[in-house]
C-alpha positions as CSV (number, residue, x, y, z in Angstrom):
1,M,33.9,55.0,26.1
2,L,30.2,55.4,26.4
3,H,29.9,55.3,22.7
4,D,31.9,52.0,22.5
5,R,29.7,50.5,25.2
6,A,26.5,51.4,23.2
7,K,28.0,49.8,20.1
8,I,28.7,46.6,22.1
9,Q,25.2,46.5,23.5
10,E,23.8,47.1,20.0
11,G,26.0,44.3,18.7
12,K,24.8,41.9,21.4
13,K,21.2,42.7,20.5
14,I,21.8,41.9,16.9
15,V,23.5,38.6,17.7
16,K,20.6,37.7,20.0
17,K,18.2,38.5,17.3
18,H,20.1,36.4,14.8
19,V,20.3,33.5,17.3
20,K,16.5,33.6,17.8
21,I,15.9,33.7,14.0
22,L,18.3,30.8,13.6
23,G,16.5,28.9,16.4
24,I,13.2,29.4,14.7
25,F,14.5,28.1,11.4
26,I,16.0,25.1,13.1
27,C,12.7,24.3,14.8
28,I,10.7,24.7,11.5
29,G,13.3,22.5,9.7
30,G,13.0,19.9,12.4
31,L,9.2,19.9,12.2
32,L,9.3,19.6,8.4
33,L,11.8,16.7,8.5
34,G,9.6,15.0,11.2
35,R,6.5,15.4,9.0
36,M,8.3,14.1,5.9
37,S,9.5,11.1,7.9
38,Y,6.0,10.4,9.3
39,L,4.4,10.6,5.8
40,E,7.0,8.2,4.3
41,H,6.4,5.8,7.2
42,R,2.6,6.0,6.6
43,K,3.0,5.5,2.9
44,A,5.2,2.4,3.5
45,Q,2.6,1.1,6.0
46,R,-0.3,1.5,3.6
47,A,1.7,-0.3,0.9
48,A,2.4,-3.2,3.3
49,D,-1.3,-3.3,4.4
50,L,-2.3,-3.4,0.7
51,L,0.0,-6.3,-0.1
52,T,-1.2,-8.2,2.9
53,A,-4.8,-7.8,1.8
54,E,-3.8,-8.8,-1.8
55,R,-2.2,-12.0,-0.5
56,Q,-5.2,-12.9,1.7
57,S,-7.6,-12.2,-1.2
58,V,-5.8,-14.7,-3.4
59,K,-6.1,-17.3,-0.6
60,V,-9.8,-16.7,-0.6
61,L,-9.9,-16.9,-4.4
62,K,-8.3,-20.3,-4.1
63,E,-11.2,-21.3,-1.8
64,K,-13.8,-19.9,-4.3
65,F,-12.7,-21.5,-7.5
66,A,-11.7,-25.1,-8.4
67,E,-8.8,-26.3,-10.6
68,I,-6.6,-23.2,-10.4
69,K,-3.1,-23.5,-11.6
70,E,-1.9,-19.9,-11.6
71,V,-3.1,-16.4,-10.6
72,K,-1.6,-13.2,-11.8
73,V,-2.8,-10.1,-10.0
74,E,-2.7,-7.3,-12.5
75,H,-4.2,-4.6,-10.3
76,F,-5.2,-4.3,-6.7
77,K,-6.6,-1.2,-5.0
78,K,-8.5,-0.2,-1.9
79,N,-11.7,1.7,-2.1
80,H,-11.5,4.0,0.9
81,M,-15.2,4.8,0.8
82,T,-16.4,1.2,1.1
83,G,-13.3,-0.4,2.7
84,T,-13.3,-3.1,0.0
85,Y,-10.5,-4.0,-2.3
86,G,-10.9,-4.3,-6.1
87,A,-8.7,-6.7,-8.1
88,L,-8.1,-7.5,-11.7
89,V,-6.6,-10.9,-12.2
90,T,-5.7,-13.4,-14.8
91,M,-6.5,-16.9,-13.6
92,I,-5.2,-20.0,-15.4
93,N,-6.8,-23.4,-14.8
94,M,-5.2,-26.9,-14.9
95,E,-5.9,-27.3,-18.7
96,G,-4.0,-24.0,-19.4
97,N,-7.1,-22.0,-20.2
98,E,-7.1,-18.5,-18.8
99,V,-9.6,-15.8,-17.9
100,F,-9.2,-12.2,-17.1
101,F,-11.8,-10.9,-14.6
102,D,-12.3,-8.6,-11.6
103,Y,-13.4,-9.3,-8.0
104,F,-14.1,-7.4,-4.9
105,Y,-12.6,-8.5,-1.6
106,T,-13.8,-7.6,1.9
107,K,-10.9,-7.8,4.4
108,E,-13.1,-7.7,7.5
109,A,-15.4,-10.6,6.3
110,N,-12.4,-12.3,4.6
111,E,-14.6,-13.0,1.5
112,I,-15.0,-12.2,-2.1
113,G,-18.2,-10.3,-2.3
114,S,-18.6,-10.3,-6.0
115,Y,-16.7,-11.1,-9.2
116,G,-17.2,-10.8,-12.9
117,I,-18.1,-14.0,-14.7
118,E,-16.1,-14.1,-18.0
119,N,-15.7,-17.8,-18.7
120,R,-17.6,-20.4,-16.7
121,E,-15.4,-23.2,-17.9
122,V,-12.4,-21.6,-16.3
123,Q,-14.2,-20.0,-13.4
124,K,-15.5,-23.2,-11.9
125,E,-16.8,-22.7,-8.4
126,G,-15.3,-25.1,-5.9
127,R,-12.0,-25.3,-4.0
128,T,-8.5,-25.6,-5.2
129,T,-6.4,-27.9,-3.0
130,N,-3.2,-28.1,-4.9
131,I,-0.4,-25.5,-4.7
132,I,-0.8,-22.6,-7.1
133,K,1.6,-20.1,-8.5
134,V,0.8,-16.4,-7.7
135,T,2.3,-13.3,-9.2
136,Y,1.4,-10.2,-7.1
137,T,1.3,-6.6,-8.4
138,N,4.7,-5.9,-7.0
139,G,6.2,-8.7,-9.1
140,E,6.7,-11.1,-6.2
141,V,6.0,-14.7,-7.1
142,A,4.8,-17.1,-4.5
143,Y,3.4,-20.6,-4.3
144,I,0.5,-21.1,-2.0
C-alpha cells in the first residue's frame, strides 16, 4: 500500500510538471500572437499614414504647378532620417504633354521642398484650379 501511495504521489508530481510546462507554452504562444498582431497593426498604420501623406502631397503639387490635367504617382516613400517623403510622378498638362520628375514633400510644413525640373513647358509654376485625375501608388484613382 505504501508503494502504491508513492506511485500516486510521483504521478501527481509528473502531472503538475506537465501542467506547468503546458502553461509556459501557452503563455509564450499568447505573447507571440500578441506581438504578431501588434506588428501587423503597426504595418497597416504606417501604410495608411504613407497614403495620407501621398494624397496631401498631390494637393500641394496642384498648388505648385499650373495647368495640370492628371498626376500619376509612380513611387512614394518616406525617408525616416529626414522625415521627408520622396515621390516620382508623371504629370500631364492640359495640352496632353507629360513629364516624369521627382519631388520631396515635407508633411510638417505641408510643402514641396524641392523638385526636379525636367520640362519647363509642362512644369509651369502657378496654381491649378480645375479638378485633376490622380492615380496613387496603390492603384486608387481620385479626382481632386
